[in-house]
KOLGU-613106 format. One record per residue: y, z, x of N, C-alpha, C in turn. Coordinates in steps of 0.001 Angstrom, whole numbers, padded with zeros to 6 digits, always signed. Layout:
% residues N
YZXYZXYZX...
% end
This chain:
% residues 232
+012413+010980+004576+011135+010428+005023+010516+009575+003930+009986+008421+004326+009229+007586+003411+007873+007270+004032+006839+007362+003231+005485+007026+003665+005148+005671+003057+004902+004669+003895+004575+003350+003368+003067+003142+003363+002584+002592+002258+001169+002278+002127+001035+000865+001562-000160+000315+001641-000442-001020+001118-001022-000916-000283-000889-001983-001075-001592-002040-002353-003060-002368-002104-003833-002477-003151-005223-002907-003004-005515-004014-004001-006518-004812-003696-006896-005887-004615-007571-005339-005867-008217-004186-005744-008867-003588-006907-007866-002719-007671-007816-002945-008978-006830-002288-009835-007508-001806-011107-007145-000616-011567-007598-000121-012857-006374+000175-013734-006548+000092-015023-005451+000388-015949-005362+001904-016088-004369+002494-015464-004289+003952-015425-002845+004425-015322-002582+005566-015939-001281+006225-015837-001500+007733-015717-000499+008427-015173-000565+009878-015021+000490+010543-015905+000132+011658-016480+001113+012406-017284+002199+013011-016406+001951+013056-015093+002914+013656-014176+003916+012642-013619+003698+011360-013939+004610+010316-013483+005334+009725-014678+006636+009588-014549+007424+008943-015591+007461+007438-015331+007209+006645-016366+007302+005189-016222+008676+004790-015702+008709+003843-014773+009980+003361-014241+009924+001857-014020+011088+001237-013975+011177-000209-013804+011056-000575-012331+010512-001767-012062+010374-002230-010688+011741-002423-010041+011777-002390-008724+013034-002401-007975+013668-003799-007929+012829-004840-007847+013339-006209-007692+012823-007122-008820+013283-006928-010055+012742-007709-011176+013003-009211-011079+014182-009610-010597+014501-011038-010519+013637-011741-009478+013470-011111-008323+012666-011713-007263+011188-011730-007660+010756-010696-008343+009383-010677-008854+009159-011837-009819+010119-012085-010683+009991-013177-011649+009919-014527-010939+010624-014656-009838+010578-015887-009045+009163-016119-008504+008537-015080-007985+007172-015200-007471+006211-015552-008607+006380-014913-009747+005527-015212-010897+005670-016673-011304+006899-017179-011317+007143-018577-011690+006458-019531-010718+006487-019200-009433+005805-020033-008434+004297-020040-008658+003744-018891-008986+002306-018796-009219+001886-019565-010469+002749-019562-011479+002377-020168-012758+002345-021695-012725+002907-022300-011699+002843-023766-011599+001714-024226-010669+000956-023279-010144-000180-023615-009287-001410-023864-010160-002088-024962-009918-003290-025290-010690-004437-024356-010306-005447-024325-011153-006600-023466-010862-007300-023903-009578-007386-025216-009362-008030-025721-008159-007237-025341-006904-005917-025409-006986-005066-024995-005864-005204-023499-005623-005248-022737-006708-005367-021290-006600-006661-020905-005908-007720-021638-006199-009024-021394-005566-008918-021508-004056-008200-022522-003574-008047-022738-002135-007095-021712-001519-006003-021439-002201-004993-020520-001669-005541-019095-001535-006248-018644-002570-006711-017259-002607-008153-017092-002154-008825-018241-001915-010222-018213-001461-011107-017405-002412-010994-017745-003698-011788-017093-004733-012422-018170-005612-013444-017798-006362-014066-018760-007268-014731-018046-008433-015336-018831-009291-016113-018355-010432-015303-017386-011308-015895-016259-011669-015265-015351-012628-013946-014787-012102-013893-014461-010806-012660-013915-010237-011536-014945-010298-011864-016194-010034-010868-017266-010141-010381-017402-011577-011309-017419-012526-010930-017548-013935-010018-016405-014376-010402-015179-014000-009620-014011-014392-008231-014039-013758-008167-014351-012472-006889-014379-011762-005967-015445-012346-006503-016632-012588-005700-017718-013143-005204-017358-014549-006095-016834-015381-005706-016453-016746-004652-015350-016736-004793-014383-015823-003806-013301-015741-002421-013831-015378-002377-014811-014490-001087-015401-014103-000462-016137-015283-001270-016943-015968-000751-017750-017073-000378-016912-018294-001057-015789-018469-000807-014926-019642-000242-013570-019234+000564-013617-018192+001061-012375-017578+001742-011458-018588+002538-012010-019485+003310-011182-020425+002433-010400-021389+001186-010827-021568+000294-010157-022516-000628-009136-021850-000526-008993-020539-001429-008087-019825-001088-006625-020085-002086-005732-020012-001813-004292-020140-001063-003774-018922-000424-002640-019065+000387-002090-017977-000274-000860-017347+000137-000588-016127-000335+000575-015390+000780+001064-014487+000658+002266-013975+001603+002785-012992+001079+002455-011597+001972+002035-010719+001570+001538-009405+000677+002526-008649+001103+003750-008518+000349+004712-007717-000998+005039-008353-001069+004969-009675-002303+005331-010371-003293+004175-010446-002787+002947-010485-003648+001807-010767-004426+001259-009591-003870+001343-008390-004582+000805-007228-005800+001679-006921-006901+001012-006535-008159+001750-006429-008984+001331-005213-008322+000845-004143-009026+000438-002938-009427+001624-002074-009884+001333-000860-010418+002382+000009-009417+003487+000322-008167+003110+000586-007152+004132+000874-006981+005050-000329-006885+004471-001506-006644+005262-002715-007863+006099-003099-009061+005652-002704-010259+006446-002984-010269+007739-002160-009466+007795-001094-009377+009006-000288-008466+010061-000884-007788+009715-001966-006886+010652-002633-007635+011439-003708-007211+012652-003918-007802+013467-004981-006832+013525-006159-006554+012339-006713-005532+012244-007753-005868+013092-008981-007150+013252-009237-007535+014043-010406-007174+015519-010256-006893+015961-009017-006539+017358-008765-005027+017569-008655-004277+016489-008517-002834+016614-008326-002143+017074-009613-001120+017918-009419-000309+018369-010554+001170+018192-010209+002041+018969-010823+003483+018769-010667+003924+018790-009208+003436+019758-008444+003862+019907-007055+003511+018665-006242+002272+018219-006379+001824+017050-005625+002565+015790-006062+002759+015630-007366+003437+014428-007839+004920+014423-007504+005519+015565-007377+006918+015614-006908+007007+015106-005473+006035+015472-004659+005974+014974-003278+005746+013466-003278+004821+013008-004096+004515+011580-004193+005758+010795-004597+006448+011236-005627+007641+010533-006125+008755+010514-005084+008849+011560-004285+009936+011667-003304+009683+010855-002041+008413+010624-001708+008110+010123-000365+007331+008811-000275+006557+008463-001285+005646+007325-001133+006249+006026-001655+006107+004972-000854+006528+003619-001232+005368+002669-000920+005026+001834-001878+003967+000837-001695+004611-000509-001394+004278-001099-000251+004764-002434+000095+003879-003460-000609+004501-004507-001169+003734-005363-002055+004200-006814-002015+003245-007749-002082+003565-009175-002023+004123-009708-003338+003740-009113-004458+004140-009592-005775+005423-008934-006270+005643-007683-005854+006787-006903-006340+007780-006505-005242+007453-006742-004000+008333-006342-002891+008043-004932-002454+008562-003988-003191+008198-002586-003002+007917-001988-004372+007019-001021-004376+006684-000321-005608+006845+001171-005409+007509+001812-006347+007586+003263-006375+006448+003769-007251+006024+005016-007058+004800+005494-007722+004750+005269-009230+005838+005480-009931+005832+005355-011386+006173+003982-011909+006425+003021-011033+006758+001671-011488+005649+001101-012362+006054+000538-013478+005098-000057-014410+004829-001503-013988+003562-001813-013744+003165-003152-013297+001992-003634-014128+001521-004841-013809+000381-005427-014506-000640-005916-013477-001888-006092-013890-002918-006548-012942-002533-007891-012308-002785-008033-011015-002438-009256-010292-003276-009333-009023-003174-010469-008352-003845-010642-007057-002931-011494-006187-002432-010925-005095-001567-011660-004161-001434-010859-002885-001555-011539-001737-001261-010857-000481-000205-011645+000293+000250-011080+001378+001395-011627+002096+001102-012958+002779-000170-013239+003034-000536-014425+003806-000793-015654+002931-000813-015471+001637-001102-016582+000740+000081-017548+000655-000197-018842+000752+000836-019869+000775+001080-020388-000632+002136-019855-001258+002416-020200-002653+003722-020987-002802+004228-021528-001687+005461-022308-001738+006670-021588-001191+006476-020372-000724+007560-019604-000113+006939-018662+000912+007650-018436+002018+007183-017466+003010+007504-016068+002497+006488-015307+002176+006705-014012+001531+007373-012993+002450+007179-013118+003743+007856-012199+004667+009365-012436+004669+009761-013689+004611+011193-014017+004553+011767-013685+003177+010962-013923+002153+011418-013721+000779+011707-012251+000493+010804-011381+000932+010962-009951+000642+011699-009259+001791+012995-009212+001712+013803-008495+002699+014020-007076+002186+013120-006179+002574+013142-004819+002022+013741-003793+002983+014236-004247+004117+014684-003300+005145+015817-002378+004687+016718-002908+003858+017849-002084+003420+017387-000868+002629+016258-000993+001977+015750+000128+001185+015391+001318+002067+015091+001048+003329+014627+002097+004228+015676+002514+005261+016917+002116+005058+017979+002477+006011+018080+003989+006152+018182+004434+007398+018364+005861+007727+017178+006737+007320+016026+006118+007101+014823+006875+006764+013850+006877+007940+013209+008011+008168+012052+008036+009045+010876+007505+008227+010161+006524+008781+009071+005881+008047+007735+006251+008671+006856+006801+007868+005493+007098+008295+004624+005932+007822+004057+005206+008769+003348+003976+008449+001851+004201+008248+001435+004143+006986+000015+004175+006635-000405+002848+006007+000417+001829+006174+000119+000509+005622-000665-000321+006637-001309-001363+006157-001988-002301+007046-000945-003110+007805-001366-003779+008865-000439-004613+009633+000154-005715+008770-000662-006264+007879-000201-007336+007000+001042-006925+006226+001075-005690+005736+002198-005241+004920+003277-004536+005728+002902-003799+006763+003923-003101+007552+004851-004074+008272+004390-005337+008470+005236-006361+009083+006439-006709+008215+006448-006282+006965+007592-006514+006083+008817-005737+006550+008592-004703+007357+009685-003819+007791+009916-003994+009285+011184-004150+009674+011530-004325+011087+012281-003123+011649+012372-002061+010886+013083-000861+011327+012468-000284+012600+013300+000315+013435+012832+000983+014647+012417+002420+014374+012586+002856+013132+012286+004247+012792+010879+004418+012228+009974+003511+012583+008604+003584+012074+007711+004369+013032+006982+005310+012477+005969+006043+013239+004609+005642+012689+003800+005013+013519+002499+004510+013113+001441+005602+013202+000628+005688+012191-000508+006618+012195-001769+005791+012429-002461+006067+013520-003597+005228+013932-004888+006047+013999-005981+005402+013624-007294+006050+013675-008251+005155+014456-008800+005680+015547-009634+004889+016442-011009+005524+016625-011991+004650+016886-013357+005100+017126-013683+004949+018615-014381+005930+019182-014791+005861+020586-016150+005188+020659-016153+003943+021127-017381+003134+021176-017483+002471+022551-018613+002670+023216-018858+002054+024526-017706+002295+025505-017307+003557+025588-016265+003981+026537-014895+003364+026267-014657+002968+025011-013345+002428+024653-012992+002883+023241-011696+002970+022971-011233+003314+021628-010893+002032+020877-011518+001855+019718-011322+000629+018952-010996+000965+017503-010312+000022+016863-009969+000160+015459-011030-000524+014608-011610+000205+013678-012552-000349+012714-011883-000313+011344-011666-001481+010770-010816-001597+009576-011257-000692+008432-012541-000688+008136-013015+000110+007003-012814+001594+007245-013183+002059+008429-012991+003475+008758-011513+003844+008765-010690+002928+009261-009257+003187+009327-008659+003340+007927-009084+002473+007009-008590+002568+005627-008999+003902+005004-010248+004271+005204-010721+005543+004658-009933+006714+005227-009685+006671+006534-008948+007754+007191-007499+007810+006717-006885+006644+006501-005498+006640+006016-005409+007296+004641-006416+007062+003817-006438+007719+002517-006589+009224+002636-007476+009665+003512-007670+011101+003723-006416+011742+004309-005766+011017+005213-004537+011532+005822-003440+011656+004776-003299+010638+003917-002287+010705+002869-002573+011861+001921-003841+012063+001605-004200+013192+000751-003838+014520+001415-004045+014591+002720-003677+015779+003509-002169+016044+003417-001375+014985+003528+000082+015139+003433+000494+015605+002038-000073+014959+001028+000290+015283-000358-000119+016704-000706-001343+017066-000385-001881+018376-000763-001152+019523-000090-000617+019249+001117+000053+020307+001878+001566+020125+001946+002099+019136+001234+003551+018907+001157+004176+018737+002539+003551+017970+003402+003959+017900+004803+005034+016850+005028+006113+017258+005699+007165+016329+006114+007468+016477+007608+006778+017390+008274+006999+017680+009685+005950+016953+010541+006403+016244+011570+005487+015464+012396+004462+016332+013114+004870+017490+013557+003941+018360+014271+002819+018845+013363+003138+019090+012112+002102+019500+011167+001154+018346+010847+001681+017129+010868+000826+015955+010632-000276+015862+011670+000019+016277+012884-000940+016178+013980-002129+017120+013806-002045+018042+012857-003128+018995+012625-004238+018421+011744-004066+017202+011274-005099+016554+010473-006419+016523+011246-007523+016890+010574-008819+016932+011276-010001+016606+010358-009771+015756+009383-010856+015390+008469-011772+014343+009110-013024+014304+008656-014030+013318+009095-014160+013247+010618-013984+014391+011275-014147+014527+012730-013020+013884+013543-011957+013428+012900-010811+012911+013652-009993+014075+014209-009504+013894+015436-008622+014871+016062-007441+014143+016692-006317+014798+016707-005119+014237+017340-005381+014005+018825-005051+012796+019293-005250+012446+020698-003887+012321+021372-003510+013369+022077-002185+013405+022702-002040+012331+023780-003101+012058+024513-003032+011095+025614-002730+009685+025119-003212+009341+023941-003004+008005+023405-001759+007906+022516-001176+009040+022201-000013+009064+021313+001292+008994+022089+002354+008600+021400+003709+008608+021966+004701+008801+020835+005984+008594+021116+007015+008862+020110+006878+008003+018858+006259+006834+018970+006170+005904+017845+004761+005769+017290+003794+006429+017918+002404+006312+017474+001709+007666+017530+001216+008106+016384+000401+009310+016313-001041+008844+016152-001860+009130+017168-003204+008575+017232-004252+009677+017048-005204+009377+016186-006344+010264+015979-007612+009523+016405-008502+010215+017052-009731+009570+017531-010943+010420+017167-012103+009770+017223-013363+010505+017036-014486+009742+017777
% end
């Protein structure tokens, strides 16, 4: 089983004593993406990434001075809404063994990231036009051959995988007599769900359905073999 999650734009320089530093899976392809980014002007970068002022300056400088940047571990460094739902400060050997065995981060800059992979601060998503189609460039399907995939990634990143063995975990809100997806709530719930899996060492689909944080409950009527749906 592999649990796929998305990276986040917010990153902190952090490492865990429970994770061993490891090398990225696709160093040559990563270097190709870095080379493409380094020939983009600051003005082009502003348009491509839709950023400006201090964020633009920092992003551009990080690309140009990539080799001098501090390092972090992938699982520890990301700090977006999904990752805020994790209780990483409480995790110890048992939890990190589960994390190392099961979690894979899909990524536009690195392809895939394993929890202990050593990376550097960056900003890139799959939709940014940097001179190559990132979905075509990152052919990561072979990495997941013969694996059951639990999808906690956003649509932007889960589209990197075409396997038929994906089980989507969905969180919906009941509003005006309809169930709808609210991006912010969904991200928060995915983080809580991942924390639930890690804390309880869950690999069984039936046990996953017992998740009940933040008033979400498993909705059998909306679920099927490929989608486990929680509603509130």
